[in-house]
C-alpha positions in Angstrom: 8.0 -20.2 -30.6 9.0 -16.9 -29.1 8.4 -14.2 -31.7 9.9 -11.0 -30.2 13.4 -10.2 -28.9 15.5 -7.5 -27.3 19.2 -7.2 -27.6 20.9 -4.6 -25.4 24.7 -4.1 -25.8 26.6 -2.5 -22.9 30.1 -1.1 -22.8 31.4 -0.8 -19.2 33.2 2.3 -18.1 36.9 1.6 -17.3 37.1 0.2 -13.8 33.4 -0.6 -13.7 33.5 -4.1 -15.3 33.0 -6.0 -12.1 30.1 -3.7 -11.1 28.4 -4.3 -14.4 28.8 -8.0 -14.1 27.3 -8.0 -10.6 24.5 -5.8 -11.7 23.6 -8.2 -14.5 23.7 -11.2 -12.3 21.4 -9.5 -9.8 18.9 -8.6 -12.5 18.1 -12.3 -13.0 15.9 -12.2 -9.9 13.8 -9.4 -11.6 13.6 -11.3 -14.9 12.2 -14.3 -13.0 9.3 -12.1 -11.9 8.3 -11.2 -15.4 5.7 -13.7 -16.8 6.0 -12.3 -20.3 9.8 -12.7 -20.5 10.2 -16.3 -21.6 14.0 -16.3 -21.8 16.6 -13.9 -20.4 20.3 -14.0 -20.9 23.1 -11.8 -19.5 26.3 -12.3 -21.5 29.9 -11.2 -21.2 31.2 -10.5 -24.7 34.7 -9.3 -23.8 36.6 -7.7 -20.9 34.3 -4.6 -20.8 31.5 -5.5 -23.3 28.3 -7.1 -22.1 24.8 -7.9 -23.6 21.3 -8.8 -22.5 19.2 -10.9 -24.8 15.5 -11.6 -24.0 12.7 -13.3 -25.8 8.9 -12.9 -25.6 5.8 -14.6 -27.0 4.2 -11.3 -28.0 4.7 -7.6 -28.3 2.9 -7.0 -25.0 5.5 -9.1 -23.1 8.3 -7.2 -24.7 6.7 -3.8 -24.0 6.2 -4.7 -20.4 9.8 -5.7 -20.1 10.9 -2.4 -21.6 8.9 -0.6 -19.0 9.9 -2.9 -16.2 12.3 -3.0 -13.3 15.3 -4.2 -15.2 15.1 -1.4 -17.8 14.5 1.2 -15.1 17.5 0.0 -13.1 19.7 -0.2 -16.2 19.0 3.3 -17.3 19.1 4.7 -13.8 22.7 3.5 -13.5 23.7 4.0 -17.2 25.8 7.1 -16.7 27.6 5.6 -13.7 28.3 2.1 -15.2 28.6 2.6 -19.0 30.9 4.6 -21.3 28.0 5.0 -23.8 24.2 4.7 -23.5 23.0 1.1 -23.7 22.2 0.1 -27.3 18.8 -1.5 -27.2 17.5 -3.2 -30.4 14.1 -4.7 -30.7 13.8 -7.6 -33.1 11.6 -10.3 -34.5 12.7 -13.9 -34.1 12.9 -15.7 -37.5 13.9 -19.2 -36.3 15.0 -20.8 -33.0 15.9 -24.0 -31.2 15.3 -24.4 -27.5 15.2 -27.5 -25.6 13.0 -27.2 -22.6 12.2 -30.2 -20.3 
C-alpha cells in the first residue's frame, strides 16, 4: 500500500482556467517519468479550482516529487496562473483501495 501522499489545491486566476487545465494535463508526461510516484491525479474541483493528488510508497519518493519537474514548473508559473500560492499538504495514507491489473 502506498503510505505517503501530497494534495495540492490550486485556484486559477480569472481568465486562466483553461491554461491551468492544459498545464495540468501536460504534467502527466512528467509524472510518468517519476518511478517513485505510484499514482498521480489532476482534478478539476470547480470552474476555477483544481487539485493534484499523488501517492508514494515511501518518503523518498515523495521528497523526489516535491523537488521534481512538476513542482518546479508549478511554482515557476504560480504567479501567472493562480490567484493564491498553491496549497501543498503532505499526508500519510491511512487506508486505500486500488484495483490494478
